[in-house]
C-alpha positions as CSV (number, residue, x, y, z in Angstrom):
1,M,0.0,-0.3,-0.2
2,V,1.4,3.6,-0.9
3,Y,0.5,6.1,1.4
4,V,-0.4,10.1,1.0
5,E,-0.9,13.0,3.4
6,C,-3.6,15.4,1.2
7,D,-6.4,18.1,3.0
8,V,-8.8,16.9,0.5
9,P,-11.2,13.7,0.7
10,V,-10.8,11.3,-2.0
11,S,-12.6,7.9,-2.1
12,G,-11.1,5.5,-0.9
13,G,-10.4,7.2,2.2
14,L,-10.0,10.4,4.1
15,L,-6.5,12.2,3.8
16,L,-5.2,14.2,7.0
17,S,-3.0,17.0,6.1
18,D,-3.0,20.6,7.7
19,D,-3.2,23.3,4.5
20,R,0.8,23.2,4.2
21,P,1.9,21.6,0.4
22,R,4.0,18.8,0.5
23,F,5.9,17.0,-1.8
24,A,7.0,13.9,-0.9
25,L,4.7,11.6,-3.3
26,S,5.2,14.4,-6.1
27,R,9.0,13.0,-5.9
28,G,8.0,9.3,-5.7
29,V,5.7,9.7,-8.9
30,F,8.4,12.0,-10.6
31,L,10.9,9.3,-10.1
32,R,9.6,6.6,-11.1
33,L,8.0,8.4,-14.3
34,L,11.7,9.5,-14.8
35,G,12.5,5.9,-14.4
36,F,10.5,5.4,-17.4
37,V,11.7,7.5,-19.9
38,H,15.3,6.1,-19.0
39,L,13.9,2.7,-19.6
40,V,12.9,3.9,-23.4
41,A,16.1,6.1,-23.8
42,F,18.4,2.9,-23.7
43,A,15.7,0.4,-24.9
44,S,15.2,3.0,-28.7
45,L,18.9,3.0,-28.6
46,A,19.9,-1.0,-28.4
47,P,19.0,-1.8,-31.4
48,Q,20.5,0.9,-32.9
49,L,24.3,1.3,-31.3
50,A,25.9,-1.7,-33.5
51,G,24.9,-0.2,-36.5
52,L,25.6,3.5,-35.5
53,V,29.0,3.5,-33.4
54,G,29.9,-0.1,-33.0
55,S,32.8,-1.5,-34.6
56,D,31.2,-2.1,-37.8
57,G,29.0,1.3,-37.3
58,L,29.0,4.5,-39.5
59,L,30.8,6.2,-36.6
60,P,33.3,3.7,-34.2
61,A,33.2,4.3,-31.1
62,A,36.5,2.5,-30.3
63,G,37.9,4.4,-33.1
64,Y,37.0,7.5,-32.1
65,L,38.6,7.1,-28.8
66,E,41.5,6.0,-30.1
67,R,42.1,9.4,-32.3
68,A,41.2,11.4,-29.1
69,Y,43.8,10.0,-27.3
70,D,46.4,10.3,-29.8
71,L,45.5,13.7,-29.8
72,W,45.1,15.0,-25.8
73,G,47.1,12.1,-24.3
74,S,45.7,11.7,-20.9
75,S,43.3,14.6,-20.5
76,A,41.1,12.7,-23.3
77,Y,39.6,10.8,-19.9
78,L,38.5,14.2,-19.1
79,Q,37.4,15.3,-22.1
80,L,35.0,12.2,-22.7
81,P,34.2,11.1,-20.3
82,T,33.4,6.9,-20.8
83,L,33.4,3.7,-19.5
84,L,34.2,2.8,-22.9
85,W,37.8,3.9,-22.1
86,L,38.1,0.2,-20.0
87,W,37.4,-2.0,-23.0
88,P,36.0,-0.3,-26.1
89,G,34.3,-3.2,-27.6
90,D,30.7,-3.9,-28.7
91,A,30.6,-6.1,-26.0
92,L,31.0,-3.2,-23.2
93,L,29.0,-0.8,-25.6
94,M,25.9,-3.1,-25.6
95,G,26.2,-4.3,-22.1
96,L,26.0,-0.9,-21.5
97,C,23.0,-0.6,-22.6
98,W,21.5,-3.5,-21.5
99,L,22.7,-2.4,-17.9
100,G,20.6,0.9,-18.4
101,I,17.7,-1.2,-19.2
102,A,17.5,-3.0,-16.0
103,L,18.6,-0.2,-14.0
104,S,16.1,1.3,-15.6
105,A,13.7,-0.7,-14.2
106,A,14.9,-1.0,-10.8
107,A,14.1,3.0,-11.2
108,M,11.0,2.1,-11.8
109,L,10.1,0.1,-8.8
110,G,12.1,2.6,-6.2
111,L,15.0,0.5,-5.6
112,A,18.3,2.5,-4.2
113,P,17.2,5.3,-6.2
114,I,20.5,7.5,-5.2
115,A,22.7,4.4,-6.4
116,V,20.2,4.3,-9.1
117,F,19.9,7.1,-10.7
118,A,23.8,7.7,-10.6
119,S,24.7,5.0,-12.2
120,L,21.9,6.0,-15.0
121,W,23.4,8.5,-15.2
122,A,27.3,7.7,-15.6
123,L,25.7,4.4,-18.2
124,Y,23.8,7.3,-20.4
125,L,26.6,9.5,-20.3
126,S,29.2,7.0,-21.3
127,L,27.2,6.3,-24.7
128,T,26.3,10.0,-25.5
129,V,30.0,10.0,-26.0
130,A,30.6,7.1,-27.8
131,G,27.6,7.6,-29.8
132,Q,29.0,11.0,-31.4
133,D,26.7,12.8,-33.2
134,F,24.1,10.7,-33.3
135,L,23.6,11.2,-29.4
136,F,24.2,14.9,-29.0
137,F,20.4,15.9,-29.3
138,Q,18.9,18.2,-27.3
139,W,17.3,15.5,-25.1
140,D,19.9,13.3,-25.0
141,L,21.5,16.6,-22.9
142,L,18.0,17.4,-20.7
143,L,18.1,13.2,-19.7
144,L,21.2,13.7,-18.5
145,E,20.7,16.9,-16.6
146,T,17.6,15.7,-14.8
147,G,19.0,12.4,-14.1
148,L,22.1,14.1,-12.3
149,L,19.7,16.3,-10.5
150,A,17.2,13.1,-9.7
151,V,20.7,11.8,-7.7
152,L,20.0,14.8,-5.5
153,Y,16.4,14.9,-5.2
154,A,15.9,11.4,-4.6
155,P,15.2,9.9,-1.0
156,A,17.7,7.6,0.7
157,G,17.2,3.9,1.5
158,W,17.3,0.9,0.2
159,W,13.8,0.7,-1.1
160,P,12.1,3.9,0.0
161,P,7.9,3.9,0.0
162,L,6.7,6.0,-3.1
163,E,5.6,8.2,-0.2
164,T,8.0,8.9,2.8
165,R,7.6,11.3,6.1
166,R,10.4,13.0,5.2
167,P,10.0,15.8,2.8
168,P,12.5,16.3,0.0
169,G,15.2,18.7,0.2
170,A,13.7,22.5,-1.0
171,G,17.3,23.2,-2.3
172,A,17.1,19.7,-4.7
173,R,13.2,20.2,-5.5
174,W,14.4,24.2,-6.7
175,L,16.7,22.6,-9.3
176,V,14.1,20.1,-10.6
177,W,11.7,23.1,-11.0
178,G,14.6,25.4,-12.1
179,L,15.2,23.0,-15.1
180,A,11.5,22.8,-16.0
181,F,11.2,26.6,-16.1
182,K,15.2,26.9,-18.1
183,L,13.7,24.6,-20.5
184,T,10.5,26.1,-21.6
185,F,11.4,29.2,-20.7
186,L,14.3,29.1,-23.4
187,S,12.3,27.2,-25.5
188,G,10.2,30.7,-26.2
189,V,12.5,33.6,-25.6
190,T,15.5,32.6,-27.8
191,K,12.8,32.2,-30.9
192,L,12.3,36.0,-30.1
193,L,16.0,36.9,-29.5
194,S,17.5,35.0,-32.6
195,G,15.7,37.8,-34.8
196,D,14.1,35.0,-37.0
197,E,11.8,37.4,-39.1
198,T,9.4,34.1,-39.2
199,W,8.4,33.9,-35.3
200,W,8.5,37.7,-35.1
201,S,5.7,37.9,-37.8
202,L,4.0,34.9,-36.3
203,T,4.2,33.2,-40.0
204,A,7.2,30.3,-38.5
205,L,4.2,27.6,-38.8
206,R,3.7,28.1,-42.4
207,Y,6.8,25.7,-42.5
208,H,7.6,24.5,-39.4
209,Y,5.0,21.4,-39.7
210,E,6.5,20.1,-43.1
211,T,10.0,20.9,-42.8
212,Q,10.7,19.3,-38.9
213,P,12.5,16.6,-38.9
214,L,10.0,13.8,-39.0
215,P,6.6,14.7,-39.4
216,T,3.4,12.9,-38.7
217,W,0.0,12.9,-40.3
218,V,-1.3,15.1,-37.8
219,G,1.3,17.7,-39.1
220,W,0.0,17.8,-42.8
221,Y,-3.3,18.3,-41.6
222,A,-2.1,20.8,-39.2
223,H,0.2,22.5,-42.3
224,N,-3.2,23.1,-44.5
225,L,-5.1,25.0,-41.7
226,P,-5.7,28.5,-42.9
227,D,-2.4,30.9,-42.0
228,W,-4.9,32.7,-39.2
229,F,-5.4,29.9,-37.2
230,G,-1.1,29.3,-37.6
231,A,-0.4,32.9,-36.5
232,S,-2.6,32.4,-33.8
233,S,-0.9,29.3,-32.6
234,V,2.4,31.1,-32.7
235,A,1.2,33.8,-30.2
236,V,-0.2,31.5,-28.1
237,M,2.7,29.3,-28.1
238,F,5.1,32.5,-26.9
239,L,2.4,33.2,-24.6
240,I,2.4,29.2,-23.0
241,E,6.9,29.3,-23.5
242,I,7.4,32.5,-22.1
243,V,4.3,33.4,-19.5
244,A,3.5,29.7,-18.1
245,P,6.8,28.8,-16.8
246,F,6.6,31.5,-13.9
247,I,4.0,30.0,-12.3
248,I,6.5,27.5,-10.8
249,F,7.7,30.8,-8.6
250,V,3.6,31.2,-7.2
251,P,3.5,29.8,-4.0
252,P,2.4,25.8,-4.1
253,R,-0.5,26.9,-1.8
254,F,-2.4,28.4,-5.0
255,R,-3.3,25.1,-6.2
256,M,-5.7,26.3,-8.8
257,V,-3.1,28.5,-10.3
258,R,-0.3,26.4,-10.8
259,A,-2.4,23.3,-12.0
260,A,-4.2,25.8,-14.9
261,G,-0.1,26.9,-15.6
262,I,0.7,23.3,-15.7
263,A,-1.8,22.1,-18.2
264,L,-0.9,24.7,-20.2
265,L,2.6,23.3,-20.3
266,C,1.4,20.0,-21.1
267,L,-1.0,20.9,-23.5
268,L,1.4,22.5,-25.7
269,Q,3.7,19.3,-25.3
270,A,0.7,17.6,-26.3
271,L,0.4,19.4,-29.4
272,I,4.0,19.2,-30.4
273,A,3.9,15.0,-29.9
274,V,1.0,14.6,-32.3
275,T,2.1,16.6,-35.4
276,G,5.9,16.1,-35.3
277,N,8.4,13.5,-33.5
278,Y,10.8,14.3,-31.1
279,G,12.0,11.3,-29.3
280,F,11.5,10.8,-25.8
281,F,11.8,15.0,-25.2
282,N,8.2,15.6,-25.0
283,L,7.6,13.0,-22.4
284,L,10.6,13.9,-20.3
285,T,9.3,17.1,-20.4
286,L,6.2,16.4,-19.3
287,V,8.1,14.5,-16.2
288,L,9.5,17.2,-15.3
289,Y,6.0,19.3,-15.0
290,V,4.7,16.5,-13.4
291,S,7.3,17.4,-10.4
292,L,5.2,21.1,-10.1
293,L,2.2,19.0,-8.9
294,D,2.3,19.2,-5.2
295,D,0.8,15.8,-3.1
296,A,-2.6,16.7,-2.8
297,V,-2.7,17.1,-6.6
298,I,-1.4,14.1,-6.9
299,A,-3.7,12.8,-5.0
300,R,-6.4,13.8,-6.9
301,L,-4.8,12.6,-9.9
302,L,-4.9,8.5,-7.8
303,P,-7.7,8.9,-5.6
304,W,-7.2,5.2,-4.5
305,L,-4.4,6.4,-2.4
306,Q,-4.8,7.1,1.8
307,A,-2.9,7.5,5.0
308,P,-3.1,5.3,7.5
309,P,-4.4,6.2,11.3
310,G,-2.2,9.1,12.7
311,Y,0.0,9.5,9.7
312,A,-0.9,13.1,9.6
313,Q,0.2,13.4,13.3
314,S,3.5,11.1,13.3
315,G,5.6,13.9,12.6
316,E,8.4,13.9,10.0
317,A,12.2,13.6,10.5
318,R,14.1,16.3,11.0
319,P,17.1,17.5,8.3
320,G,19.7,15.4,8.9
321,A,23.3,15.6,7.7
322,R,22.6,14.8,4.3
323,R,20.8,17.9,3.4
324,V,23.4,19.5,4.9
325,A,25.9,17.9,2.6
326,L,23.8,18.7,-0.5
327,A,24.1,22.1,0.1
328,V,27.1,22.5,-1.8
329,P,26.2,20.8,-4.6
330,V,22.9,22.1,-5.0
331,A,24.3,25.8,-4.7
332,V,26.9,25.0,-7.7
333,L,24.7,23.8,-9.9
334,A,22.4,26.2,-9.5
335,V,24.9,28.4,-10.5
336,L,25.7,26.9,-13.1
337,S,22.3,26.5,-14.6
338,A,21.7,30.5,-14.0
339,L,24.6,30.8,-16.2
340,T,23.4,28.3,-19.0
341,L,20.2,30.6,-19.0
342,V,22.2,33.6,-19.3
343,R,24.5,32.7,-21.7
344,E,21.4,31.1,-23.9
345,M,19.5,34.6,-23.4
346,R,22.9,36.7,-24.9
347,R,23.9,34.8,-28.0
348,P,25.8,35.8,-29.9
349,A,27.4,37.6,-27.5
350,A,30.4,36.5,-25.6
351,M,30.0,35.7,-21.9
352,P,32.2,37.0,-19.2
353,A,35.5,35.0,-19.1
354,W,34.9,33.4,-15.1
355,S,31.4,32.6,-16.8
356,S,33.1,30.5,-19.6
357,A,35.8,29.0,-17.9
358,L,33.2,27.8,-15.4
359,L,30.5,26.3,-17.8
360,G,33.5,24.9,-19.9
361,A,34.8,23.2,-17.2
362,V,32.1,21.1,-16.6
363,A,30.8,20.9,-20.7
364,P,32.2,17.3,-20.5
365,L,29.8,15.7,-18.0
366,R,27.1,17.7,-20.7
367,S,24.6,17.7,-17.4
368,V,24.6,21.8,-17.2
369,N,23.1,22.7,-20.7
370,G,21.4,25.8,-22.4
371,Y,18.0,24.6,-24.8
372,G,16.6,26.9,-27.5
373,L,14.9,24.0,-29.7
374,F,13.6,25.8,-33.6
375,R,15.0,29.3,-32.6
376,V,15.8,30.0,-36.3
377,M,13.2,28.3,-38.5
378,T,14.1,26.0,-41.6
379,T,11.5,27.6,-44.5
380,E,12.5,24.9,-46.9
381,R,12.6,20.7,-46.9
382,P,16.0,19.7,-48.4
383,E,16.1,15.8,-48.6
384,I,19.4,13.4,-49.1
385,V,18.1,10.5,-50.9
386,I,20.4,7.9,-51.8
387,E,20.2,5.5,-54.9
388,G,21.7,2.6,-56.1
389,S,22.7,0.9,-59.4
390,A,23.3,-2.0,-60.7
391,D,24.5,-0.4,-64.4
392,G,24.6,3.0,-63.9
393,V,21.8,3.4,-65.8
394,T,18.6,2.1,-63.8
395,W,18.8,3.5,-60.1
396,M,16.7,2.1,-57.4
397,E,16.2,3.9,-54.0
398,Y,17.0,3.3,-50.5
399,A,13.9,3.9,-48.2
400,F,14.4,5.1,-44.3
401,A,11.6,3.8,-42.5
402,W,10.8,7.2,-40.9
403,K,12.0,10.0,-42.5
404,A,10.6,11.7,-45.6
405,G,10.9,9.4,-49.0
406,D,8.0,7.9,-50.6
407,L,5.7,10.7,-51.6
408,A,2.2,8.4,-51.2
409,R,3.3,7.1,-47.5
410,A,1.9,8.9,-44.8
411,P,4.7,10.6,-41.9
412,G,3.9,8.1,-39.3
413,F,4.3,7.8,-35.5
414,V,8.2,6.6,-34.1
415,Q,8.1,8.6,-30.3
416,P,9.1,7.9,-27.9
417,H,11.6,5.9,-30.1
418,M,14.2,7.8,-31.5
419,P,15.5,6.4,-35.2
420,R,18.6,8.5,-34.8
421,L,20.1,7.9,-38.3
422,D,16.6,9.2,-39.9
423,W,17.1,12.6,-37.7
424,Q,20.5,12.6,-39.2
425,M,19.7,12.4,-41.9
426,W,17.8,15.6,-41.5
427,F,20.5,17.8,-40.7
428,A,22.7,15.8,-43.5
429,A,20.8,17.6,-46.0
430,L,21.3,21.0,-44.2
431,D,24.8,21.2,-44.8
432,P,26.4,17.8,-46.0
433,Q,29.5,18.5,-46.2
434,R,29.7,18.8,-42.1
435,Q,28.4,15.3,-42.0
436,A,30.3,13.7,-44.5
437,H,32.7,11.8,-42.2
438,W,29.6,9.6,-41.5
439,L,27.6,10.0,-44.7
440,F,30.0,8.4,-46.8
441,A,30.6,5.5,-44.3
442,L,27.0,4.7,-44.6
443,V,27.6,4.8,-48.6
444,D,30.4,2.5,-48.0
445,G,28.6,0.0,-46.1
446,L,25.8,0.0,-48.9
447,L,28.1,-0.7,-51.5
448,E,29.2,-3.9,-49.5
449,N,25.2,-5.0,-48.2
450,D,26.9,-4.7,-45.2
451,P,23.9,-5.7,-42.9
452,T,25.4,-3.4,-40.2
453,A,24.4,-0.6,-42.8
454,I,21.7,-2.2,-44.2
455,G,19.8,-2.8,-40.6
456,L,19.7,1.3,-40.3
457,L,17.5,1.2,-43.4
458,D,14.1,0.0,-44.4
459,G,15.0,-2.7,-46.1
460,N,17.6,-3.5,-49.2
461,P,16.3,-2.9,-52.8
462,F,20.1,-5.2,-53.7
463,P,19.1,-8.5,-51.4
464,G,21.2,-10.4,-53.6
465,E,24.2,-9.0,-54.9
466,P,25.4,-5.2,-54.0
467,P,25.2,-2.4,-56.3
468,A,28.2,-1.4,-58.5
469,F,27.4,2.2,-57.9
470,V,25.9,4.6,-55.0
471,R,25.0,8.0,-55.4
472,L,23.9,10.9,-53.2
473,A,20.6,13.2,-54.6
474,M,19.4,16.0,-53.3
475,Y,15.5,16.7,-53.7
476,R,13.3,19.6,-52.2
477,Y,10.1,18.2,-50.6
478,R,7.0,19.9,-49.7
479,F,3.5,18.5,-48.1
480,T,0.9,18.6,-50.8
481,T,-1.7,20.5,-50.4
482,T,-5.6,19.3,-49.9
483,D,-6.4,20.1,-53.4
484,E,-3.0,18.3,-54.6
485,G,-3.7,15.5,-52.0
486,V,-6.4,13.9,-53.9
487,D,-4.4,11.7,-55.8
488,G,-3.0,10.2,-52.2
489,D,0.2,11.5,-52.2
490,W,1.5,13.3,-48.9
491,W,4.5,15.0,-50.4
492,R,5.4,16.7,-53.7
493,R,9.6,17.0,-54.6
494,E,11.6,18.3,-56.8
495,L,15.4,17.2,-58.2
496,V,17.7,19.8,-57.2
497,G,20.8,18.2,-58.0
498,H,23.4,15.7,-56.9
499,L,25.9,15.7,-54.4
500,T,28.0,13.1,-55.9
501,E,29.2,11.3,-58.8
502,P,27.9,7.3,-58.9
503,I,30.1,5.8,-56.3
504,P,31.5,2.8,-57.5
505,R,32.1,-0.3,-55.7
506,R,35.8,-1.4,-54.5
507,P,37.1,-4.9,-56.6
């Protein structure tokens, strides 16, 4: 049985408490949901790791670490903190991922939360370092930052109950709340500070739904709504992202005000999720918002919880040495997090030297970050199409499971799974030269019918003998309109040119 204090009656029993908001149950729910997000992240990564950064992958982690050591010497251990230094092979790479899955399940059960979340943080940091370009998305960094704060926020003990008498420390709780504020507020204000005309003119959604990396079929319908609806949506989005986060600073006893603000924040995340695929980002953001709810609100959402007789009168343990010991790391992280917020708002102006030095010192840990998705709107959608040929005359396209390709295929839902190559292909189309180091590794794999490379795609048009040639073509894609869509196509495209000449298979 799980117990909670609350100042409202709910079905199943009367929950007794004074009117002072508590966050013990809130913390327990938050940590278990965060364990679920970790489970999603590790489970999504497991089938992709070998193809992306395994020994036969596009960017082998072992070679990356070897080059780093040749360049930096022993300081590479500090610049690239990863357990893969112990044994940079596929067995340890996959072992870390599967251990992360097991520990995520333990976190969902509430087992030894401090030790488990510290281990999850170390494991995911190790994999993000080894993952290079493929594990450097904002939600990877957000998971690391949230996981580190969870170590400070979690209750002590081997198996503390979902709700504990001892309330969570206010400092650690405010760090979690501050992250929710920083993430949301920066997402809105950086769009305006960038000076991007589409945001200021409220026209960004004319482009966003069709140019985002992995849209959904709902995004097609949203794209075809009238312009006035898109402009209104941008205005409401700014209102939610810039104003609503300040409900964090509303005293918790004003539950209705806070609940209304949190509901708006959650609604925005839900709308983003149904129009585009962003891995586990929306889910993780919603979990951060859950931490803002006090125990009374949680009890309304989970009405089967009830307190035993005398629970409210039993008192709470006094703050101990642990809370005193946490004061220093909490203060340090608060200062660093505030500096990242200021840095994002000052871009491109430089930060003071002392600030840059502090943030640079902790940068290898990837756990104190600034945020701001789509601060500059992409107004066109270039797409790289990989083509293979057996004779250099007839060309066949390689299909990806989720990125735009077949004009008649409806954009689907894949979140919270994160198809990392499909996502990275979006960046490659925007700047092919910058992504060439792994893009041509993919081409080499396709020319050899390498099962590791083929496994990252949606099938193989040359199942028998590998192609004699592969080339990269650049197309410009756009959503069809409601009139054009009568033929069943979701996309229109035009050939821009070829990025490469036909690349022959090595003898």
